[in-house]
SEZA-448608 format. One record per residue: residue number from 0; residue in one letter; chain; y, z, x of N, C-alpha, C in turn. Coordinates in Angstrom, 3 decimals, always signed. Example, Ala and Ser with C-alpha at 12.3 -4.5 7.8 and 13.67 -1.06 7.14 Angstrom:
<recs>
<0,A,A,<-5.690,+7.800,+13.190>,<-4.500,+7.800,+12.300>,<-3.300,+7.800,+13.200>>
<1,S,A,<-2.250,+7.080,+12.850>,<-1.060,+7.140,+13.670>,<+0.030,+7.870,+12.900>>
</recs>
This chain:
<recs>
<0,A,A,<+107.716,+127.674,+103.734>,<+106.625,+127.016,+104.428>,<+105.947,+128.025,+105.334>>
<1,S,A,<+104.669,+127.841,+105.554>,<+103.955,+128.736,+106.458>,<+102.839,+127.969,+107.147>>
<2,L,A,<+102.436,+128.490,+108.285>,<+101.327,+127.932,+109.054>,<+100.456,+129.099,+109.459>>
<3,E,A,<+99.194,+129.016,+109.131>,<+98.276,+130.087,+109.484>,<+97.082,+129.488,+110.208>>
<4,V,A,<+96.813,+129.998,+111.395>,<+95.652,+129.572,+112.171>,<+94.765,+130.798,+112.302>>
<5,E,A,<+93.597,+130.755,+111.663>,<+92.750,+131.946,+111.612>,<+92.039,+132.224,+112.926>>
<6,E,A,<+91.453,+131.228,+113.527>,<+90.766,+131.417,+114.802>,<+91.363,+130.438,+115.801>>
<7,V,A,<+92.212,+130.947,+116.678>,<+92.919,+130.099,+117.633>,<+91.932,+129.590,+118.681>>
<8,V,A,<+91.993,+128.274,+118.937>,<+91.154,+127.649,+119.961>,<+92.052,+126.869,+120.912>>
<9,I,A,<+91.475,+126.372,+121.984>,<+92.215,+125.658,+123.025>,<+93.069,+124.537,+122.448>>
<10,D,A,<+92.526,+123.801,+121.501>,<+93.252,+122.652,+120.947>,<+94.503,+123.044,+120.168>>
<11,N,A,<+94.678,+124.332,+119.844>,<+95.859,+124.778,+119.103>,<+97.091,+124.942,+119.979>>
<12,M,A,<+96.939,+124.961,+121.315>,<+98.113,+125.181,+122.161>,<+99.035,+123.975,+122.095>>
<13,G,A,<+100.332,+124.239,+122.239>,<+101.312,+123.163,+122.200>,<+102.524,+123.546,+121.381>>
<14,K,A,<+103.286,+122.549,+120.992>,<+104.532,+122.756,+120.257>,<+104.364,+122.262,+118.823>>
<15,Y,A,<+104.751,+123.092,+117.872>,<+104.722,+122.739,+116.459>,<+106.147,+122.752,+115.924>>
<16,R,A,<+106.419,+121.873,+114.974>,<+107.750,+121.816,+114.369>,<+107.572,+121.670,+112.860>>
<17,C,A,<+108.290,+122.488,+112.117>,<+108.288,+122.426,+110.662>,<+109.669,+121.967,+110.214>>
<18,E,A,<+109.717,+120.917,+109.423>,<+110.990,+120.423,+108.895>,<+110.977,+120.522,+107.374>>
<19,I,A,<+112.063,+121.042,+106.832>,<+112.227,+121.131,+105.385>,<+113.500,+120.380,+105.032>>
<20,V,A,<+113.387,+119.431,+104.128>,<+114.550,+118.665,+103.685>,<+115.106,+119.346,+102.435>>
<21,V,A,<+116.360,+119.750,+102.516>,<+117.028,+120.424,+101.405>,<+118.067,+119.468,+100.843>>
<22,M,A,<+117.946,+119.142,+99.567>,<+118.920,+118.268,+98.914>,<+120.101,+119.122,+98.465>>
<23,E,A,<+121.252,+118.953,+99.116>,<+122.437,+119.719,+98.743>,<+123.080,+119.135,+97.489>>
<24,N,A,<+123.071,+117.826,+97.376>,<+123.492,+117.122,+96.165>,<+122.868,+115.733,+96.209>>
<25,E,A,<+123.237,+114.880,+95.290>,<+122.618,+113.559,+95.177>,<+122.734,+112.706,+96.440>>
<26,D,A,<+123.846,+112.825,+97.135>,<+124.106,+111.972,+98.296>,<+123.926,+112.674,+99.639>>
<27,N,A,<+123.645,+113.926,+99.617>,<+123.655,+114.676,+100.871>,<+122.393,+115.528,+100.986>>
<28,E,A,<+121.717,+115.396,+102.112>,<+120.558,+116.246,+102.364>,<+120.741,+116.970,+103.685>>
<29,R,A,<+120.099,+118.086,+103.793>,<+120.182,+118.879,+105.009>,<+118.751,+119.160,+105.463>>
<30,I,A,<+118.523,+119.052,+106.761>,<+117.194,+119.327,+107.306>,<+117.238,+120.680,+107.999>>
<31,V,A,<+116.326,+121.534,+107.596>,<+116.167,+122.843,+108.221>,<+114.859,+122.783,+108.993>>
<32,F,A,<+114.866,+123.250,+110.239>,<+113.624,+123.178,+111.005>,<+113.427,+124.436,+111.843>>
<33,G,A,<+112.197,+124.611,+112.243>,<+111.838,+125.711,+113.131>,<+110.738,+125.253,+114.057>>
<34,N,A,<+110.706,+125.806,+115.246>,<+109.682,+125.455,+116.228>,<+108.777,+126.648,+116.486>>
<35,L,A,<+107.533,+126.370,+116.745>,<+106.563,+127.388,+117.117>,<+105.861,+126.892,+118.370>>
<36,M,A,<+105.845,+127.716,+119.407>,<+105.157,+127.358,+120.647>,<+103.891,+128.207,+120.759>>
<37,V,A,<+102.784,+127.564,+121.055>,<+101.535,+128.270,+121.323>,<+101.249,+128.078,+122.804>>
<38,Y,A,<+101.511,+129.124,+123.597>,<+101.397,+129.049,+125.052>,<+99.991,+129.423,+125.515>>
<39,S,A,<+99.641,+128.916,+126.693>,<+98.377,+129.285,+127.317>,<+98.545,+129.296,+128.828>>
<40,S,A,<+98.084,+130.371,+129.453>,<+98.015,+130.415,+130.916>,<+97.047,+129.337,+131.384>>
<41,P,A,<+97.190,+128.864,+132.622>,<+96.231,+127.876,+133.126>,<+94.810,+128.436,+133.130>>
<42,F,A,<+93.877,+127.587,+132.784>,<+92.461,+127.928,+132.882>,<+91.706,+126.645,+133.181>>
<43,F,A,<+90.417,+126.760,+133.474>,<+89.633,+125.612,+133.920>,<+88.530,+125.280,+132.924>>
<44,H,A,<+88.478,+123.997,+132.534>,<+87.326,+123.479,+131.797>,<+86.247,+123.272,+132.845>>
<45,T,A,<+85.055,+123.741,+132.600>,<+83.995,+123.580,+133.593>,<+82.789,+122.901,+132.969>>
<46,S,A,<+82.098,+122.147,+133.788>,<+80.864,+121.511,+133.327>,<+79.731,+122.522,+133.450>>
<47,G,A,<+78.637,+122.247,+132.794>,<+77.497,+123.151,+132.847>,<+76.902,+123.279,+134.235>>
<48,S,A,<+77.209,+122.352,+135.139>,<+76.629,+122.384,+136.480>,<+77.390,+123.313,+137.421>>
<49,M,A,<+78.545,+123.822,+136.987>,<+79.328,+124.707,+137.847>,<+78.955,+126.156,+137.598>>
<50,N,A,<+78.705,+126.879,+138.670>,<+78.467,+128.312,+138.574>,<+79.794,+128.994,+138.867>>
<51,I,A,<+80.387,+129.625,+137.872>,<+81.728,+130.177,+138.007>,<+81.671,+131.680,+138.234>>
<52,V,A,<+82.396,+132.143,+139.244>,<+82.596,+133.567,+139.485>,<+84.094,+133.790,+139.398>>
<53,A,A,<+84.530,+134.657,+138.493>,<+85.971,+134.806,+138.258>,<+86.434,+136.235,+138.480>>
<54,S,A,<+87.673,+136.369,+138.940>,<+88.353,+137.664,+138.981>,<+89.687,+137.464,+138.286>>
<55,D,A,<+90.183,+138.512,+137.641>,<+91.385,+138.373,+136.820>,<+92.344,+139.518,+137.111>>
<56,E,A,<+93.543,+139.171,+137.608>,<+94.633,+140.125,+137.758>,<+95.675,+139.773,+136.717>>
<57,H,A,<+96.716,+140.586,+136.617>,<+97.795,+140.298,+135.674>,<+98.426,+138.947,+136.003>>
<58,N,A,<+98.359,+138.011,+135.072>,<+98.942,+136.668,+135.190>,<+98.368,+135.834,+136.330>>
<59,K,A,<+97.230,+136.239,+136.910>,<+96.662,+135.505,+138.042>,<+95.139,+135.542,+137.940>>
<60,K,A,<+94.517,+134.369,+137.958>,<+93.062,+134.291,+137.868>,<+92.526,+133.515,+139.063>>
<61,D,A,<+91.445,+133.999,+139.637>,<+90.774,+133.293,+140.726>,<+89.362,+132.955,+140.282>>
<62,V,A,<+88.986,+131.699,+140.479>,<+87.675,+131.209,+140.075>,<+87.024,+130.560,+141.285>>
<63,S,A,<+85.754,+130.870,+141.528>,<+84.995,+130.231,+142.610>,<+83.884,+129.401,+141.993>>
<64,A,A,<+83.669,+128.224,+142.532>,<+82.638,+127.323,+142.013>,<+81.597,+127.052,+143.093>>
<65,D,A,<+80.487,+126.441,+142.690>,<+79.419,+126.093,+143.632>,<+79.928,+125.174,+144.735>>
<66,K,A,<+79.193,+125.151,+145.851>,<+79.535,+124.272,+146.979>,<+79.341,+122.810,+146.583>>
<67,L,A,<+80.148,+121.961,+147.213>,<+79.978,+120.514,+147.099>,<+79.490,+120.007,+148.445>>
<68,Y,A,<+78.703,+118.955,+148.428>,<+78.215,+118.363,+149.671>,<+78.684,+116.917,+149.745>>
<69,A,A,<+79.164,+116.539,+150.921>,<+79.687,+115.191,+151.134>,<+78.963,+114.546,+152.308>>
<70,T,A,<+78.962,+113.228,+152.321>,<+78.397,+112.460,+153.422>,<+79.548,+111.844,+154.197>>
<71,K,A,<+79.490,+111.980,+155.517>,<+80.544,+111.437,+156.375>,<+80.739,+109.945,+156.094>>
<72,G,A,<+82.024,+109.546,+155.981>,<+82.368,+108.151,+155.770>,<+82.384,+107.708,+154.315>>
<73,T,A,<+82.008,+108.603,+153.393>,<+81.987,+108.227,+151.977>,<+83.177,+108.830,+151.231>>
<74,R,A,<+83.363,+108.358,+150.026>,<+84.430,+108.862,+149.145>,<+83.998,+110.213,+148.563>>
<75,M,A,<+84.913,+111.162,+148.581>,<+84.636,+112.504,+148.057>,<+85.672,+112.838,+146.997>>
<76,E,A,<+85.236,+113.398,+145.863>,<+86.140,+113.805,+144.796>,<+85.983,+115.297,+144.535>>
<77,V,A,<+87.103,+115.998,+144.492>,<+87.114,+117.416,+144.149>,<+87.906,+117.533,+142.849>>
<78,H,A,<+87.282,+118.099,+141.833>,<+87.891,+118.170,+140.506>,<+88.515,+119.539,+140.244>>
<79,C,A,<+89.632,+119.511,+139.547>,<+90.356,+120.720,+139.160>,<+90.772,+120.524,+137.707>>
<80,S,A,<+89.903,+120.880,+136.798>,<+90.136,+120.596,+135.382>,<+91.003,+121.674,+134.734>>
<81,A,A,<+92.200,+121.863,+135.280>,<+93.110,+122.897,+134.782>,<+93.875,+122.399,+133.561>>
<82,V,A,<+93.946,+123.253,+132.552>,<+94.751,+122.971,+131.367>,<+95.557,+124.214,+131.028>>
<83,G,A,<+96.589,+124.040,+130.245>,<+97.441,+125.134,+129.790>,<+98.653,+124.548,+129.104>>
<84,Y,A,<+99.472,+125.408,+128.491>,<+100.721,+124.952,+127.887>,<+101.791,+125.970,+128.207>>
<85,P,A,<+102.897,+125.524,+128.838>,<+103.181,+124.154,+129.265>,<+102.170,+123.665,+130.311>>
<86,E,A,<+102.093,+122.336,+130.451>,<+101.137,+121.744,+131.387>,<+101.339,+122.329,+132.777>>
<87,P,A,<+100.258,+122.808,+133.406>,<+100.396,+123.432,+134.725>,<+100.740,+122.437,+135.831>>
<88,T,A,<+101.437,+122.939,+136.838>,<+101.680,+122.215,+138.081>,<+100.508,+122.519,+139.003>>
<89,I,A,<+99.990,+121.500,+139.690>,<+98.812,+121.648,+140.552>,<+99.226,+121.544,+142.015>>
<90,I,A,<+98.755,+122.487,+142.834>,<+98.940,+122.442,+144.289>,<+97.557,+122.545,+144.927>>
<91,W,A,<+97.278,+121.646,+145.873>,<+95.996,+121.644,+146.583>,<+96.174,+122.222,+147.980>>
<92,S,A,<+95.193,+123.016,+148.410>,<+95.191,+123.517,+149.786>,<+93.759,+123.487,+150.317>>
<93,K,A,<+93.660,+123.485,+151.634>,<+92.356,+123.523,+152.304>,<+92.420,+124.626,+153.338>>
<94,N,A,<+91.460,+125.542,+153.295>,<+91.441,+126.695,+154.206>,<+92.798,+127.402,+154.216>>
<95,D,A,<+93.365,+127.595,+153.024>,<+94.639,+128.303,+152.796>,<+95.866,+127.604,+153.374>>
<96,Q,A,<+95.772,+126.313,+153.697>,<+96.917,+125.520,+154.144>,<+97.195,+124.444,+153.092>>
<97,V,A,<+98.439,+124.391,+152.603>,<+98.790,+123.393,+151.589>,<+98.581,+121.993,+152.163>>
<98,L,A,<+97.926,+121.132,+151.390>,<+97.628,+119.770,+151.850>,<+98.840,+118.857,+151.720>>
<99,D,A,<+98.990,+117.961,+152.682>,<+100.005,+116.913,+152.624>,<+99.414,+115.770,+151.797>>
<100,L,A,<+99.905,+115.616,+150.580>,<+99.367,+114.594,+149.685>,<+100.164,+113.302,+149.727>>
<101,T,A,<+101.034,+113.167,+150.740>,<+101.845,+111.951,+150.856>,<+101.195,+110.913,+151.759>>
<102,N,A,<+100.062,+111.261,+152.367>,<+99.385,+110.284,+153.229>,<+98.262,+109.596,+152.453>>
<103,D,A,<+97.540,+108.708,+153.095>,<+96.464,+107.976,+152.427>,<+95.112,+108.668,+152.535>>
<104,H,A,<+95.047,+109.811,+153.217>,<+93.765,+110.479,+153.393>,<+93.409,+111.343,+152.180>>
<105,F,A,<+94.348,+112.179,+151.743>,<+94.159,+112.999,+150.545>,<+95.004,+112.394,+149.432>>
<106,M,A,<+94.367,+112.008,+148.332>,<+95.107,+111.352,+147.251>,<+94.854,+112.073,+145.929>>
<107,P,A,<+95.935,+112.570,+145.296>,<+95.772,+113.213,+143.988>,<+95.844,+112.181,+142.853>>
<108,F,A,<+95.083,+112.415,+141.807>,<+95.101,+111.574,+140.611>,<+95.116,+112.470,+139.380>>
<109,N,A,<+95.373,+111.877,+138.228>,<+95.355,+112.589,+136.939>,<+96.232,+113.840,+136.963>>
<110,N,A,<+97.498,+113.661,+137.324>,<+98.452,+114.781,+137.410>,<+97.989,+115.869,+138.374>>
<111,G,A,<+97.256,+115.475,+139.401>,<+96.826,+116.419,+140.426>,<+95.495,+117.081,+140.160>>
<112,T,A,<+94.867,+116.810,+139.018>,<+93.608,+117.482,+138.698>,<+92.393,+116.866,+139.393>>
<113,L,A,<+92.599,+115.778,+140.113>,<+91.526,+115.148,+140.887>,<+92.054,+114.868,+142.287>>
<114,L,A,<+91.349,+115.366,+143.294>,<+91.698,+115.107,+144.688>,<+90.634,+114.188,+145.266>>
<115,V,A,<+91.061,+113.048,+145.789>,<+90.129,+112.071,+146.363>,<+90.339,+112.008,+147.867>>
<116,I,A,<+89.231,+112.101,+148.607>,<+89.226,+111.881,+150.052>,<+88.456,+110.574,+150.231>>
<117,E,A,<+89.177,+109.512,+150.579>,<+88.576,+108.173,+150.575>,<+87.430,+108.047,+151.575>>
<118,K,A,<+87.612,+108.523,+152.803>,<+86.542,+108.487,+153.812>,<+86.409,+109.882,+154.402>>
<119,F,A,<+85.412,+110.611,+153.944>,<+85.205,+111.997,+154.348>,<+84.840,+112.072,+155.828>>
<120,E,A,<+85.529,+112.953,+156.571>,<+85.307,+113.133,+158.012>,<+84.859,+114.567,+158.285>>
<121,D,A,<+84.365,+114.815,+159.514>,<+83.921,+116.159,+159.889>,<+84.994,+117.213,+159.616>>
<122,G,A,<+86.227,+116.901,+159.960>,<+87.322,+117.859,+159.802>,<+87.720,+118.125,+158.361>>
<123,D,A,<+87.159,+117.385,+157.423>,<+87.494,+117.582,+156.006>,<+86.680,+118.693,+155.350>>
<124,A,A,<+85.615,+119.142,+156.015>,<+84.816,+120.227,+155.446>,<+85.658,+121.497,+155.408>>
<125,G,A,<+85.454,+122.319,+154.402>,<+86.192,+123.575,+154.295>,<+86.292,+124.043,+152.859>>
<126,F,A,<+87.172,+125.011,+152.643>,<+87.379,+125.588,+151.319>,<+88.612,+124.961,+150.674>>
<127,Y,A,<+88.409,+124.250,+149.581>,<+89.497,+123.592,+148.861>,<+89.913,+124.468,+147.682>>
<128,R,A,<+91.217,+124.651,+147.554>,<+91.757,+125.470,+146.469>,<+92.719,+124.629,+145.643>>
<129,C,A,<+92.490,+124.639,+144.369>,<+93.398,+124.019,+143.409>,<+94.110,+125.180,+142.712>>
<130,T,A,<+95.433,+125.251,+142.841>,<+96.202,+126.312,+142.191>,<+97.033,+125.695,+141.075>>
<131,A,A,<+96.791,+126.160,+139.861>,<+97.502,+125.671,+138.673>,<+98.479,+126.751,+138.222>>
<132,T,A,<+99.748,+126.369,+138.031>,<+100.794,+127.335,+137.686>,<+101.622,+126.814,+136.520>>
<133,N,A,<+101.944,+127.717,+135.591>,<+102.936,+127.398,+134.567>,<+103.760,+128.645,+134.254>>
<134,E,A,<+104.825,+128.473,+133.499>,<+105.711,+129.581,+133.155>,<+106.034,+129.532,+131.672>>
<135,Y,A,<+106.068,+130.713,+131.061>,<+106.516,+130.825,+129.674>,<+106.849,+132.285,+129.384>>
<136,P,A,<+107.679,+132.517,+128.364>,<+108.009,+133.903,+128.014>,<+106.850,+134.530,+127.243>>
<137,T,A,<+106.580,+135.805,+127.499>,<+105.533,+136.483,+126.740>,<+106.088,+137.079,+125.450>>
<138,R,A,<+107.424,+137.193,+125.386>,<+108.106,+137.624,+124.163>,<+109.420,+136.865,+124.071>>
<139,L,A,<+109.960,+136.782,+122.891>,<+111.202,+136.032,+122.698>,<+112.354,+136.571,+123.524>>
<140,D,A,<+112.413,+137.869,+123.727>,<+113.547,+138.468,+124.431>,<+113.287,+138.688,+125.918>>
<141,F,A,<+112.248,+138.068,+126.466>,<+111.906,+138.238,+127.874>,<+112.177,+136.957,+128.650>>
<142,D,A,<+112.337,+137.113,+129.966>,<+112.459,+135.957,+130.852>,<+111.097,+135.280,+130.998>>
<143,L,A,<+111.115,+134.110,+131.626>,<+109.868,+133.394,+131.883>,<+109.001,+134.184,+132.848>>
<144,E,A,<+107.707,+134.197,+132.599>,<+106.747,+134.797,+133.518>,<+105.873,+133.689,+134.074>>
<145,Q,A,<+105.532,+133.819,+135.358>,<+104.671,+132.825,+135.994>,<+103.217,+133.221,+135.775>>
<146,H,A,<+102.397,+132.225,+135.439>,<+100.968,+132.422,+135.226>,<+100.237,+131.459,+136.154>>
<147,E,A,<+99.182,+131.952,+136.796>,<+98.517,+131.158,+137.830>,<+97.009,+131.314,+137.730>>
<148,A,A,<+96.311,+130.231,+138.013>,<+94.858,+130.250,+138.125>,<+94.479,+129.384,+139.318>>
<149,S,A,<+93.503,+129.843,+140.091>,<+93.051,+129.089,+141.265>,<+91.554,+128.855,+141.179>>
<150,L,A,<+91.149,+127.657,+141.566>,<+89.738,+127.295,+141.640>,<+89.428,+126.983,+143.095>>
<151,V,A,<+88.461,+127.701,+143.667>,<+88.085,+127.506,+145.071>,<+86.686,+126.915,+145.120>>
<152,Q,A,<+86.543,+125.863,+145.934>,<+85.250,+125.212,+146.073>,<+85.042,+124.835,+147.535>>
<153,E,A,<+83.904,+125.245,+148.092>,<+83.590,+124.888,+149.477>,<+82.981,+123.492,+149.504>>
<154,V,A,<+83.458,+122.668,+150.451>,<+82.913,+121.323,+150.640>,<+82.274,+121.279,+152.022>>
<155,R,A,<+81.007,+120.912,+152.061>,<+80.251,+120.835,+153.318>,<+79.728,+119.423,+153.537>>
<156,I,A,<+79.417,+119.155,+154.806>,<+78.793,+117.863,+155.146>,<+77.289,+118.042,+155.108>>
</recs>
């Protein structure tokens, strides 16, 4: 059995499994299988309205997006459309301080890819950073390596 992917795209990432059923005799079969993992460092899906400026270091990417504007007292949403395989872990920070997401003021949704501020206040303005991290081996005989991407967006009133 073989699997050939000529032009790898985002949708190809994930886990593949090939199973072959081998008939040893009339009453007995044996299943032989193999797994193939297609890994991807975290990256960001962006809409056409975002102006992206990126820098890339080894296993670490920083992305800056256009400013967001909020009105005091209204609901504010900051999006972090990070994808990768394995699925990245998301951490939110504001002005380089990790946010406490256990209160009712900052609420994460969609596995952390959406941060909602229910009632935007003066003190909520600042630079919001979404850091997406995952780990995978770059070769079969290597340990796991950490891969990280950050999206920074300024929110103003």
